[in-house]
TISE-920644 format. One line per field, with one value per residue: residue number from 1; residue in one letter; z, y, x of N, C-alpha, C in turn. Coordinates in steps of 0.2 Angstrom, whole numbers, m for minus. Layout:
base	(NUM / ...)
rodo	(A / ...)
n.Z	(Z / ...)
n.Y	(Y / ...)
n.X	(X / ...)
ca.Z	(Z / ...)
ca.Y	(Y / ...)
ca.X	(X / ...)
c.Z	(Z / ...)
c.Y	(Y / ...)
c.X	(X / ...)
! end
This chain:
base	(1 / 2 / 3 / 4 / 5 / 6 / 7 / 8 / 9 / 10 / 11 / 12 / 13 / 14 / 15 / 16 / 17 / 18 / 19 / 20 / 21 / 22 / 23 / 24 / 25 / 26 / 27 / 28 / 29 / 30 / 31 / 32 / 33 / 34 / 35 / 36 / 37 / 38 / 39 / 40 / 41 / 42 / 43 / 44 / 45 / 46 / 47 / 48 / 49 / 50 / 51 / 52 / 53 / 54 / 55 / 56 / 57 / 58 / 59 / 60 / 61 / 62 / 63 / 64 / 65 / 66 / 67 / 68 / 69 / 70 / 71 / 72 / 73 / 74 / 75 / 76 / 77 / 78 / 79 / 80 / 81 / 82 / 83 / 84 / 85 / 86 / 87 / 88 / 89 / 90 / 91 / 92 / 93 / 94 / 95 / 96 / 97 / 98 / 99 / 100 / 101 / 102 / 103 / 104 / 105 / 106 / 107 / 108 / 109 / 110 / 111 / 112 / 113 / 114 / 115 / 116 / 117 / 118 / 119 / 120 / 121 / 122 / 123 / 124 / 125 / 126 / 127 / 128 / 129 / 130 / 131 / 132 / 133 / 134 / 135 / 136 / 137 / 138 / 139 / 140 / 141 / 142 / 143 / 144 / 145 / 146 / 147 / 148 / 149 / 150 / 151 / 152 / 153 / 154 / 155 / 156 / 157 / 158 / 159 / 160 / 161 / 162 / 163 / 164 / 165 / 166 / 167 / 168 / 169 / 170 / 171 / 172 / 173 / 174 / 175 / 176 / 177 / 178 / 179 / 180 / 181 / 182 / 183 / 184 / 185 / 186 / 187 / 188 / 189 / 190 / 191 / 192 / 193 / 194 / 195 / 196 / 197 / 198 / 199 / 200 / 201 / 202 / 203 / 204 / 205 / 206 / 207 / 208 / 209 / 210 / 211 / 212 / 213 / 214 / 215 / 216 / 217 / 218 / 219 / 220 / 221 / 222 / 223 / 224 / 225 / 226 / 227 / 228 / 229 / 230 / 231 / 232 / 233 / 234 / 235 / 236 / 237 / 238 / 239 / 240 / 241 / 242 / 243 / 244 / 245 / 246 / 247 / 248 / 249 / 250 / 251 / 252 / 253 / 254 / 255 / 256 / 257 / 258 / 259 / 260 / 261 / 262 / 263 / 264 / 265 / 266 / 267 / 268 / 269 / 270 / 271 / 272 / 273 / 274 / 275 / 276 / 277 / 278 / 279 / 280 / 281 / 282 / 283 / 284 / 285 / 286 / 287 / 288 / 289 / 290 / 291 / 292 / 293 / 294 / 295 / 296 / 297 / 298 / 299 / 300 / 301 / 302 / 303 / 304 / 305 / 306 / 307 / 308 / 309 / 310 / 311 / 312 / 313)
rodo	(X / X / X / X / X / X / X / X / X / X / X / X / X / X / X / X / X / X / X / X / X / X / X / X / X / X / X / X / X / X / X / X / X / X / X / X / X / X / X / X / X / X / X / X / X / X / X / X / X / X / X / X / X / X / X / X / X / X / X / X / X / X / X / X / X / X / X / X / X / X / X / X / X / X / X / X / X / X / X / X / X / X / X / X / X / X / X / X / X / X / X / X / X / X / X / X / X / X / X / X / X / X / X / X / X / X / X / X / X / X / X / X / X / X / X / X / X / X / X / X / X / X / X / X / X / X / X / X / X / X / X / X / X / X / X / X / X / X / X / X / X / X / X / X / X / X / X / X / X / X / X / X / X / X / X / X / X / X / X / X / X / X / X / X / X / X / X / X / X / X / X / X / X / X / X / X / X / X / X / X / X / X / X / X / X / X / X / X / X / X / X / X / X / X / X / X / X / X / X / X / X / X / X / X / X / X / X / X / X / X / X / X / X / X / X / X / X / X / X / X / X / X / X / X / X / X / X / X / X / X / X / X / X / X / X / X / X / X / X / X / X / X / X / X / X / X / X / X / X / X / X / X / X / X / X / X / X / X / X / X / X / X / X / X / X / X / X / X / X / X / X / X / X / X / X / X / X / X / X / X / X / X / X / X / X / X / X / X / X / X / X / X / X / X / X / X / X / X / X / X / X / X / X / X / X / X / X / X / X / X / X / X / X)
n.Z	(76 / 71 / 60 / 48 / 51 / 38 / 39 / 43 / 33 / 21 / 26 / 27 / 12 / 5 / 12 / 10 / m4 / m7 / m3 / m10 / m18 / m14 / m16 / m18 / m21 / m9 / 9 / 17 / 30 / 47 / 49 / 46 / 56 / 57 / 53 / 59 / 46 / 43 / 45 / 41 / 29 / 36 / 41 / 47 / 53 / 64 / 79 / 90 / 90 / 98 / 95 / 89 / 101 / 108 / 104 / 104 / 102 / 98 / 95 / 90 / 81 / 75 / 63 / 52 / 37 / 21 / 6 / m8 / m24 / m41 / m50 / m58 / m65 / m65 / m68 / m69 / m75 / m86 / m87 / m85 / m72 / m72 / m58 / m47 / m35 / m23 / m7 / 4 / 21 / 34 / 48 / 51 / 59 / 60 / 62 / 71 / 65 / 54 / 45 / 47 / 51 / 48 / 52 / 53 / 51 / 62 / 54 / 43 / 28 / 15 / 7 / m5 / m18 / m24 / m41 / m56 / m63 / m82 / m92 / m82 / m74 / m87 / m94 / m86 / m85 / m94 / m113 / m107 / m104 / m97 / m92 / m81 / m82 / m91 / m94 / m84 / m88 / m101 / m95 / m89 / m97 / m103 / m87 / m73 / m63 / m68 / m65 / m58 / m46 / m38 / m25 / m17 / m2 / 11 / 16 / 30 / 36 / 31 / 21 / 22 / 20 / 10 / 12 / 4 / m10 / m13 / m16 / m26 / m44 / m52 / m45 / m30 / m15 / m6 / 1 / 0 / 4 / m3 / m8 / m17 / m18 / m27 / m31 / m32 / m34 / m35 / m36 / m21 / m6 / m3 / m13 / m19 / m26 / m19 / m6 / 12 / 15 / 3 / m6 / m12 / m18 / m17 / m26 / m28 / m37 / m41 / m54 / m60 / m53 / m39 / m36 / m24 / m9 / 6 / 24 / 38 / 55 / 71 / 84 / 84 / 69 / 65 / 54 / 54 / 48 / 63 / 69 / 76 / 71 / 53 / 38 / 23 / 5 / m10 / m25 / m43 / m43 / m55 / m50 / m52 / m52 / m58 / m57 / m49 / m43 / m48 / m37 / m42 / m44 / m28 / m20 / m25 / m30 / m27 / m13 / m11 / m21 / m34 / m44 / m50 / m55 / m70 / m68 / m66 / m78 / m90 / m83 / m86 / m76 / m62 / m62 / m69 / m62 / m69 / m80 / m77 / m67 / m57 / m60 / m53 / m54 / m56 / m42 / m23 / m11 / 8 / 22 / 38 / 57 / 71 / 70 / 77 / 83 / 93 / 104 / 110 / 116 / 129 / 124 / 111 / 103 / 112 / 109 / 100 / 96 / 104 / 99 / 89 / 94 / 97 / 85 / 82 / 75)
n.Y	(129 / 113 / 102 / 86 / 73 / 67 / 56 / 52 / 59 / 50 / 38 / 45 / 50 / 38 / 29 / 38 / 35 / 22 / 16 / 23 / 16 / 4 / 4 / 2 / m7 / m7 / m10 / m5 / 6 / 11 / 27 / 41 / 54 / 71 / 80 / 94 / 107 / 106 / 91 / 86 / 73 / 63 / 54 / 40 / 36 / 24 / 28 / 26 / 12 / 0 / m2 / 10 / 20 / 13 / 20 / 26 / 38 / 39 / 27 / 22 / 28 / 36 / 36 / 46 / 38 / 41 / 40 / 40 / 36 / 42 / 35 / 21 / 2 / m15 / m30 / m45 / m62 / m66 / m55 / m38 / m24 / m7 / 3 / 14 / 29 / 29 / 25 / 23 / 22 / 19 / 19 / 21 / 14 / 22 / 14 / 13 / 3 / 4 / m2 / m2 / m1 / m6 / m4 / m7 / 1 / m4 / m6 / m10 / m7 / m4 / 9 / 8 / 14 / 3 / m8 / m13 / m27 / m27 / m32 / m41 / m55 / m63 / m59 / m64 / m78 / m84 / m90 / m104 / m124 / m129 / m135 / m133 / m119 / m114 / m114 / m103 / m92 / m87 / m85 / m74 / m63 / m45 / m45 / m40 / m43 / m48 / m37 / m36 / m34 / m31 / m31 / m27 / m34 / m31 / m45 / m49 / m43 / m29 / m33 / m33 / m22 / m10 / 3 / 13 / 8 / 16 / 30 / 26 / 20 / 6 / m6 / m17 / m11 / m15 / m27 / m33 / m43 / m49 / m50 / m51 / m50 / m54 / m48 / m53 / m58 / m73 / m76 / m81 / m76 / m78 / m78 / m75 / m70 / m80 / m80 / m81 / m90 / m90 / m80 / m66 / m58 / m41 / m31 / m16 / m5 / 11 / 23 / 32 / 48 / 58 / 73 / 84 / 89 / 101 / 105 / 112 / 116 / 117 / 105 / 106 / 102 / 117 / 127 / 129 / 140 / 136 / 128 / 110 / 99 / 90 / 88 / 78 / 77 / 68 / 72 / 64 / 52 / 36 / 19 / 5 / m15 / m28 / m43 / m52 / m66 / m77 / m83 / m97 / m95 / m96 / m103 / m98 / m98 / m100 / m100 / m113 / m115 / m120 / m114 / m110 / m117 / m110 / m99 / m98 / m102 / m94 / m83 / m86 / m92 / m102 / m87 / m83 / m77 / m59 / m60 / m54 / m36 / m22 / m7 / 14 / 28 / 45 / 47 / 53 / 56 / 56 / 58 / 60 / 69 / 68 / 82 / 84 / 72 / 67 / 77 / 74 / 60 / 46 / 45 / 48 / 42 / 44 / 56 / 62 / 56 / 64 / 73 / 68 / 68 / 81 / 88 / 82 / 88)
n.X	(90 / 86 / 94 / 88 / 101 / 113 / 112 / 97 / 91 / 95 / 86 / 76 / 70 / 73 / 60 / 51 / 50 / 51 / 38 / 30 / 27 / 20 / 9 / m7 / m23 / m35 / m41 / m56 / m58 / m61 / m74 / m58 / m49 / m51 / m36 / m24 / m19 / m1 / 0 / m11 / m14 / m11 / m17 / m22 / m9 / 3 / 2 / 2 / 3 / 16 / 30 / 30 / 28 / 39 / 49 / 66 / 74 / 86 / 94 / 81 / 71 / 57 / 43 / 30 / 21 / 15 / 5 / 0 / m10 / m17 / m19 / m19 / m13 / m14 / m8 / m14 / m7 / m17 / m24 / m28 / m29 / m37 / m32 / m41 / m38 / m29 / m20 / m9 / m6 / 6 / 18 / 37 / 50 / 67 / 83 / 99 / 108 / 102 / 93 / 76 / 61 / 39 / 29 / 12 / m3 / m18 / m32 / m26 / m16 / m16 / m30 / m43 / m50 / m61 / m60 / m64 / m65 / m63 / m79 / m82 / m90 / m92 / m82 / m72 / m73 / m79 / m79 / m83 / m79 / m82 / m98 / m108 / m100 / m105 / m118 / m122 / m114 / m123 / m134 / m128 / m129 / m133 / m134 / m135 / m128 / m117 / m105 / m93 / m80 / m60 / m49 / m34 / m28 / m18 / m10 / m1 / 14 / 24 / 42 / 59 / 62 / 74 / 83 / 93 / 87 / 76 / 80 / 85 / 83 / 75 / 78 / 77 / 64 / 57 / 46 / 30 / 19 / 1 / m16 / m29 / m46 / m57 / m72 / m92 / m108 / m111 / m100 / m98 / m91 / m80 / m70 / m53 / m38 / m21 / m14 / m15 / m5 / 2 / 7 / 4 / 19 / 23 / 36 / 40 / 50 / 59 / 55 / 59 / 69 / 57 / 52 / 55 / 51 / 50 / 47 / 42 / 36 / 24 / 23 / 7 / 6 / 1 / 12 / 30 / 43 / 53 / 47 / 48 / 43 / 47 / 41 / 46 / 40 / 39 / 35 / 25 / 33 / 33 / 30 / 36 / 30 / 38 / 40 / 33 / 27 / 12 / m2 / m16 / m31 / m44 / m58 / m67 / m86 / m100 / m95 / m87 / m76 / m82 / m79 / m68 / m58 / m64 / m61 / m48 / m41 / m46 / m40 / m29 / m20 / m13 / 2 / 18 / 34 / 39 / 29 / 17 / 13 / 13 / 8 / 12 / 4 / 10 / 14 / 10 / 20 / 21 / 33 / 34 / 40 / 50 / 61 / 72 / 74 / 83 / 83 / 71 / 72 / 70 / 60 / 53 / 45 / 34 / 34 / 31 / 16 / 9 / 9 / 4 / m11 / m15 / m18 / m27 / m44)
ca.Z	(72 / 70 / 51 / 48 / 48 / 31 / 38 / 45 / 27 / 19 / 26 / 26 / 8 / 4 / 16 / 6 / m12 / m7 / m1 / m16 / m23 / m16 / m14 / m25 / m20 / m4 / 11 / 18 / 36 / 49 / 46 / 48 / 61 / 54 / 55 / 57 / 45 / 39 / 49 / 38 / 27 / 40 / 47 / 47 / 55 / 68 / 83 / 96 / 93 / 104 / 93 / 88 / 104 / 112 / 97 / 109 / 97 / 99 / 92 / 87 / 77 / 71 / 58 / 48 / 31 / 20 / m1 / m13 / m32 / m42 / m53 / m63 / m67 / m61 / m74 / m68 / m81 / m94 / m86 / m83 / m73 / m72 / m50 / m46 / m30 / m17 / 1 / 12 / 29 / 39 / 51 / 48 / 63 / 58 / 69 / 73 / 63 / 46 / 43 / 47 / 52 / 46 / 57 / 49 / 57 / 63 / 49 / 36 / 29 / 14 / 8 / m11 / m23 / m29 / m44 / m58 / m69 / m88 / m95 / m76 / m75 / m94 / m97 / m82 / m84 / m102 / m113 / m104 / m109 / m89 / m92 / m76 / m79 / m100 / m92 / m78 / m97 / m103 / m88 / m85 / m103 / m101 / m82 / m68 / m58 / m74 / m65 / m52 / m42 / m36 / m19 / m15 / 4 / 16 / 22 / 30 / 35 / 24 / 26 / 16 / 15 / 9 / 12 / m1 / m15 / m10 / m18 / m32 / m48 / m56 / m36 / m25 / m11 / 0 / 0 / 3 / 4 / 0 / m8 / m21 / m17 / m31 / m27 / m35 / m30 / m39 / m35 / m16 / m3 / 0 / m22 / m20 / m28 / m14 / 4 / 17 / 18 / 0 / m5 / m20 / m16 / m25 / m24 / m30 / m37 / m44 / m61 / m61 / m44 / m38 / m33 / m19 / m5 / 14 / 26 / 46 / 56 / 75 / 86 / 81 / 64 / 63 / 49 / 57 / 52 / 68 / 70 / 79 / 65 / 49 / 35 / 15 / 2 / m13 / m29 / m46 / m47 / m56 / m49 / m56 / m52 / m63 / m58 / m42 / m46 / m47 / m39 / m43 / m37 / m24 / m18 / m30 / m33 / m17 / m7 / m12 / m27 / m41 / m53 / m49 / m64 / m75 / m67 / m65 / m87 / m93 / m81 / m87 / m67 / m58 / m66 / m64 / m62 / m78 / m83 / m71 / m68 / m56 / m64 / m51 / m58 / m50 / m33 / m17 / m4 / 13 / 27 / 44 / 58 / 72 / 65 / 80 / 89 / 100 / 108 / 109 / 121 / 126 / 124 / 104 / 100 / 115 / 111 / 92 / 97 / 108 / 92 / 83 / 96 / 96 / 77 / 79 / 76)
ca.Y	(126 / 107 / 98 / 80 / 70 / 64 / 46 / 53 / 62 / 48 / 37 / 51 / 49 / 29 / 30 / 42 / 34 / 15 / 17 / 25 / 10 / m3 / 7 / m3 / m8 / m10 / m13 / 1 / 5 / 16 / 37 / 44 / 59 / 79 / 83 / 99 / 108 / 101 / 85 / 84 / 68 / 57 / 53 / 35 / 32 / 21 / 33 / 21 / 5 / m3 / m3 / 16 / 21 / 11 / 21 / 30 / 45 / 38 / 19 / 21 / 34 / 35 / 41 / 42 / 40 / 42 / 38 / 42 / 39 / 47 / 28 / 15 / m2 / m20 / m34 / m53 / m66 / m62 / m49 / m32 / m18 / 1 / 5 / 21 / 30 / 23 / 29 / 22 / 25 / 16 / 21 / 19 / 15 / 19 / 9 / 15 / 0 / 7 / m6 / 1 / m8 / m6 / m3 / m5 / 4 / m8 / m7 / m11 / m1 / 0 / 7 / 13 / 13 / m4 / m8 / m15 / m29 / m27 / m39 / m44 / m61 / m65 / m60 / m70 / m85 / m86 / m94 / m112 / m131 / m134 / m133 / m130 / m114 / m111 / m112 / m98 / m88 / m88 / m79 / m67 / m58 / m40 / m45 / m36 / m48 / m49 / m34 / m40 / m32 / m30 / m25 / m30 / m33 / m34 / m54 / m50 / m36 / m28 / m35 / m34 / m13 / m6 / 10 / 13 / 7 / 19 / 34 / 25 / 18 / m1 / m11 / m17 / m5 / m19 / m35 / m34 / m49 / m47 / m54 / m47 / m51 / m56 / m49 / m52 / m63 / m78 / m79 / m81 / m69 / m81 / m81 / m74 / m73 / m77 / m82 / m78 / m95 / m93 / m71 / m61 / m52 / m37 / m30 / m10 / 0 / 18 / 23 / 38 / 51 / 62 / 82 / 82 / 98 / 101 / 110 / 111 / 116 / 115 / 99 / 100 / 105 / 123 / 129 / 134 / 138 / 135 / 121 / 102 / 92 / 92 / 85 / 81 / 80 / 67 / 69 / 62 / 46 / 33 / 16 / m3 / m22 / m35 / m49 / m53 / m72 / m72 / m89 / m97 / m90 / m101 / m101 / m93 / m102 / m100 / m101 / m118 / m117 / m122 / m107 / m109 / m119 / m106 / m90 / m98 / m108 / m88 / m78 / m89 / m94 / m95 / m84 / m84 / m73 / m59 / m60 / m50 / m30 / m16 / 0 / 19 / 33 / 49 / 43 / 57 / 52 / 60 / 59 / 68 / 67 / 76 / 88 / 82 / 65 / 66 / 81 / 70 / 55 / 42 / 49 / 52 / 40 / 46 / 63 / 61 / 54 / 68 / 80 / 70 / 67 / 86 / 91 / 78 / 89)
ca.X	(85 / 88 / 91 / 92 / 110 / 115 / 108 / 92 / 86 / 92 / 83 / 67 / 69 / 72 / 57 / 46 / 50 / 48 / 31 / 23 / 25 / 15 / m2 / m11 / m29 / m37 / m47 / m59 / m61 / m69 / m71 / m53 / m50 / m46 / m31 / m23 / m11 / 4 / m3 / m19 / m13 / m7 / m25 / m21 / m1 / m1 / 7 / 0 / 8 / 18 / 35 / 29 / 32 / 43 / 56 / 68 / 74 / 89 / 94 / 77 / 67 / 49 / 41 / 25 / 22 / 6 / 8 / m5 / m8 / m25 / m25 / m10 / m14 / m9 / m9 / m11 / m8 / m21 / m32 / m26 / m35 / m36 / m34 / m42 / m37 / m26 / m19 / m7 / m1 / 12 / 24 / 44 / 54 / 72 / 85 / 100 / 111 / 103 / 85 / 72 / 55 / 35 / 22 / 5 / m11 / m22 / m36 / m19 / m12 / m19 / m34 / m42 / m58 / m62 / m58 / m68 / m63 / m65 / m79 / m85 / m92 / m94 / m73 / m69 / m71 / m82 / m82 / m80 / m82 / m87 / m107 / m110 / m100 / m107 / m126 / m120 / m110 / m127 / m137 / m121 / m127 / m136 / m138 / m132 / m123 / m109 / m98 / m85 / m73 / m56 / m49 / m30 / m28 / m12 / m9 / 5 / 18 / 30 / 46 / 64 / 62 / 81 / 82 / 97 / 86 / 69 / 83 / 91 / 80 / 75 / 80 / 67 / 61 / 52 / 42 / 24 / 13 / m6 / m21 / m35 / m55 / m63 / m83 / m98 / m116 / m109 / m90 / m99 / m88 / m69 / m64 / m47 / m31 / m17 / m17 / m9 / 3 / 2 / 2 / 5 / 23 / 26 / 43 / 41 / 55 / 58 / 57 / 62 / 67 / 55 / 51 / 59 / 50 / 50 / 42 / 43 / 30 / 26 / 18 / 1 / 2 / 3 / 18 / 34 / 50 / 55 / 45 / 49 / 41 / 49 / 41 / 47 / 36 / 40 / 29 / 27 / 34 / 29 / 32 / 33 / 36 / 34 / 47 / 30 / 22 / 5 / m6 / m20 / m40 / m46 / m64 / m74 / m92 / m105 / m89 / m84 / m74 / m87 / m78 / m63 / m56 / m65 / m60 / m39 / m42 / m52 / m36 / m22 / m18 / m6 / 6 / 24 / 37 / 38 / 21 / 11 / 15 / 10 / 10 / 6 / 8 / 9 / 13 / 13 / 22 / 27 / 34 / 34 / 43 / 54 / 65 / 79 / 71 / 87 / 80 / 68 / 74 / 72 / 53 / 51 / 41 / 29 / 31 / 27 / 11 / 5 / 8 / m2 / m15 / m14 / m19 / m34 / m48)
c.Z	(70 / 62 / 54 / 46 / 43 / 33 / 38 / 38 / 23 / 18 / 25 / 20 / 5 / 7 / 11 / m3 / m11 / m6 / m4 / m18 / m22 / m13 / m19 / m26 / m14 / 3 / 14 / 26 / 40 / 48 / 52 / 51 / 55 / 57 / 52 / 54 / 41 / 41 / 45 / 35 / 31 / 45 / 49 / 52 / 63 / 76 / 89 / 96 / 96 / 99 / 91 / 94 / 109 / 108 / 103 / 107 / 96 / 93 / 88 / 85 / 73 / 68 / 54 / 41 / 27 / 11 / m6 / m23 / m35 / m48 / m56 / m65 / m62 / m69 / m72 / m72 / m86 / m96 / m82 / m81 / m71 / m64 / m50 / m39 / m26 / m13 / 4 / 15 / 32 / 42 / 52 / 57 / 60 / 63 / 66 / 67 / 54 / 41 / 46 / 47 / 50 / 49 / 49 / 53 / 60 / 60 / 43 / 34 / 21 / 9 / 2 / m12 / m27 / m36 / m50 / m67 / m75 / m93 / m90 / m78 / m82 / m96 / m93 / m81 / m91 / m111 / m109 / m106 / m105 / m92 / m87 / m78 / m89 / m99 / m87 / m85 / m100 / m100 / m89 / m92 / m100 / m95 / m77 / m63 / m63 / m70 / m57 / m53 / m38 / m32 / m15 / m6 / 6 / 18 / 24 / 34 / 34 / 25 / 19 / 14 / 16 / 7 / 6 / m9 / m14 / m14 / m25 / m36 / m50 / m50 / m30 / m16 / m2 / 0 / 4 / 0 / 5 / m5 / m13 / m23 / m24 / m30 / m32 / m34 / m32 / m38 / m27 / m14 / m1 / m8 / m19 / m23 / m23 / m8 / 8 / 19 / 7 / m2 / m14 / m16 / m19 / m20 / m28 / m31 / m41 / m50 / m66 / m51 / m44 / m38 / m29 / m14 / 3 / 17 / 36 / 49 / 68 / 77 / 84 / 74 / 59 / 60 / 56 / 55 / 56 / 72 / 72 / 76 / 61 / 46 / 24 / 13 / m7 / m19 / m36 / m49 / m49 / m55 / m51 / m52 / m55 / m63 / m49 / m49 / m44 / m45 / m40 / m39 / m36 / m21 / m17 / m31 / m24 / m14 / m6 / m19 / m32 / m48 / m54 / m54 / m68 / m73 / m69 / m77 / m90 / m92 / m84 / m79 / m66 / m65 / m67 / m68 / m70 / m82 / m80 / m70 / m63 / m59 / m58 / m54 / m55 / m45 / m30 / m12 / 1 / 17 / 30 / 47 / 65 / 69 / 69 / 85 / 95 / 105 / 113 / 118 / 127 / 124 / 119 / 103 / 102 / 112 / 104 / 92 / 100 / 103 / 88 / 84 / 97 / 91 / 77 / 81 / 78)
c.Y	(121 / 104 / 91 / 80 / 68 / 55 / 44 / 55 / 56 / 43 / 34 / 48 / 44 / 29 / 30 / 37 / 23 / 17 / 18 / 21 / 5 / m1 / 6 / m1 / m8 / m10 / m5 / 3 / 11 / 24 / 39 / 54 / 62 / 79 / 91 / 104 / 104 / 93 / 84 / 77 / 63 / 56 / 43 / 32 / 31 / 22 / 29 / 15 / 3 / m3 / 6 / 20 / 20 / 16 / 27 / 41 / 43 / 30 / 18 / 27 / 33 / 40 / 41 / 44 / 40 / 41 / 39 / 41 / 38 / 40 / 27 / 10 / m6 / m24 / m41 / m59 / m64 / m57 / m41 / m28 / m14 / 2 / 13 / 22 / 27 / 26 / 21 / 21 / 18 / 20 / 18 / 21 / 14 / 17 / 14 / 13 / 0 / 3 / m1 / m5 / m4 / m6 / m2 / m1 / m1 / m11 / m10 / m4 / 2 / 1 / 10 / 14 / 5 / m4 / m13 / m21 / m30 / m35 / m43 / m50 / m66 / m65 / m63 / m76 / m89 / m84 / m99 / m119 / m130 / m130 / m130 / m120 / m109 / m110 / m105 / m89 / m83 / m83 / m75 / m60 / m53 / m42 / m40 / m36 / m51 / m42 / m36 / m36 / m32 / m28 / m30 / m27 / m34 / m41 / m54 / m41 / m35 / m31 / m33 / m25 / m11 / 2 / 16 / 13 / 12 / 24 / 32 / 22 / 10 / m7 / m10 / m13 / m7 / m20 / m31 / m38 / m45 / m53 / m52 / m54 / m49 / m53 / m48 / m58 / m67 / m82 / m79 / m73 / m72 / m82 / m75 / m77 / m73 / m77 / m79 / m80 / m91 / m85 / m72 / m56 / m47 / m32 / m23 / m11 / 5 / 17 / 28 / 41 / 56 / 70 / 80 / 90 / 95 / 107 / 108 / 116 / 111 / 105 / 98 / 104 / 110 / 124 / 134 / 136 / 135 / 131 / 115 / 98 / 94 / 86 / 86 / 79 / 76 / 66 / 70 / 57 / 38 / 26 / 9 / m9 / m27 / m41 / m52 / m61 / m71 / m82 / m92 / m96 / m100 / m98 / m96 / m97 / m103 / m100 / m108 / m121 / m118 / m117 / m109 / m114 / m113 / m102 / m93 / m98 / m102 / m82 / m81 / m88 / m98 / m95 / m85 / m78 / m69 / m60 / m56 / m42 / m26 / m8 / 5 / 22 / 40 / 50 / 52 / 57 / 60 / 58 / 60 / 65 / 70 / 76 / 84 / 77 / 64 / 70 / 77 / 63 / 54 / 43 / 49 / 50 / 45 / 52 / 63 / 59 / 58 / 73 / 74 / 70 / 74 / 90 / 87 / 83 / 88)
c.X	(89 / 87 / 92 / 101 / 107 / 111 / 100 / 91 / 92 / 89 / 75 / 67 / 67 / 64 / 49 / 46 / 47 / 40 / 26 / 22 / 20 / 6 / m5 / m21 / m31 / m40 / m51 / m62 / m64 / m66 / m64 / m55 / m46 / m40 / m25 / m18 / m9 / 3 / m10 / m18 / m12 / m13 / m23 / m13 / m3 / 5 / 7 / 2 / 11 / 27 / 33 / 33 / 35 / 51 / 56 / 68 / 83 / 95 / 84 / 71 / 61 / 46 / 34 / 23 / 17 / 9 / 2 / m4 / m16 / m26 / m16 / m14 / m10 / m12 / m5 / m15 / m10 / m24 / m28 / m31 / m34 / m39 / m38 / m38 / m34 / m22 / m15 / m4 / 3 / 17 / 30 / 47 / 62 / 76 / 93 / 109 / 109 / 97 / 81 / 65 / 47 / 30 / 17 / 0 / m15 / m26 / m33 / m18 / m12 / m26 / m35 / m49 / m57 / m62 / m62 / m67 / m66 / m69 / m80 / m85 / m87 / m84 / m68 / m66 / m77 / m80 / m78 / m81 / m80 / m95 / m107 / m111 / m104 / m114 / m123 / m117 / m119 / m133 / m135 / m128 / m133 / m139 / m134 / m126 / m117 / m102 / m96 / m79 / m68 / m53 / m40 / m32 / m21 / m14 / m4 / 10 / 22 / 34 / 54 / 64 / 71 / 81 / 88 / 93 / 81 / 73 / 87 / 83 / 81 / 80 / 74 / 68 / 58 / 48 / 38 / 20 / 7 / m8 / m28 / m41 / m56 / m70 / m85 / m103 / m112 / m104 / m90 / m93 / m80 / m68 / m59 / m40 / m25 / m20 / m16 / m3 / 2 / 2 / 8 / 12 / 27 / 34 / 46 / 47 / 55 / 57 / 59 / 61 / 62 / 54 / 51 / 54 / 51 / 50 / 45 / 35 / 28 / 22 / 13 / m2 / 4 / 10 / 20 / 41 / 56 / 53 / 48 / 50 / 45 / 42 / 43 / 41 / 42 / 35 / 29 / 31 / 31 / 36 / 33 / 34 / 33 / 39 / 42 / 27 / 13 / 2 / m13 / m28 / m42 / m51 / m69 / m80 / m95 / m101 / m86 / m79 / m75 / m83 / m72 / m58 / m58 / m63 / m52 / m39 / m40 / m43 / m28 / m19 / m17 / m2 / 11 / 26 / 39 / 33 / 15 / 15 / 9 / 12 / 6 / 8 / 5 / 9 / 15 / 15 / 26 / 29 / 34 / 39 / 45 / 58 / 73 / 78 / 78 / 86 / 74 / 68 / 73 / 62 / 50 / 44 / 35 / 25 / 28 / 19 / 7 / 5 / 4 / m12 / m17 / m16 / m24 / m38 / m55)
! end
């Protein structure tokens, strides 16, 4: 039975501890497949992405990561939102020079339950000195139109992944550009905090060390101490970032921005670094890959994909 080398083990633990930190809210995707055994959590691993398939097992090693959290909170300016269950899934290509490349699934890395903004539209923009907004505030009292939800979406590939920071505390692990979609009939469909050109960039850090576990299994997911696959579990970590800046909301109000000024004034946006924060509690992060990727060279990425597909039920 082969074991991880020290370099591979460090990169593995780094990827695991890092990725739980930036799972927040997310976008919905199509129905996910059911996978056998130890593969079960990795329903959206991008094993068929070109960068993953091209990993040879020597210079580049492919792995799958999933990180979930039952809940947490995000503070943007003067508004704090409690987050629900979250799920982040990505691929990692570990390079021989110690760097890592993050590969997102086609439908995006983040999915989660929508978060409800406290006070709804009344809390988000009322009272207001803008006459038209004052009228809206009056009409919203005791109205079902008051409810507003917030969804965080990736708007670019993660970058600046720091392997060493993943096993330490209080060091940025990865940069994740995101935007937040505010949804309500009166806000229209294009109300966002952050854009692809001006995103919120999260720089998550570990606040404690997670509990460590490791298992081995066959390519189809069946547990086996002599299997060719390895899985590491890091659980119970609290992760946080309080360094990111938040831009102003845009596109709010029947798609032409009529309510932008009221939303930004009430929520304190734009908000500079140091006035915002993200916290995720009890993250459950799992990483899997070939136990000895060099034995599958130069087809390590292709072999990983074959194993994943063989586990689909």
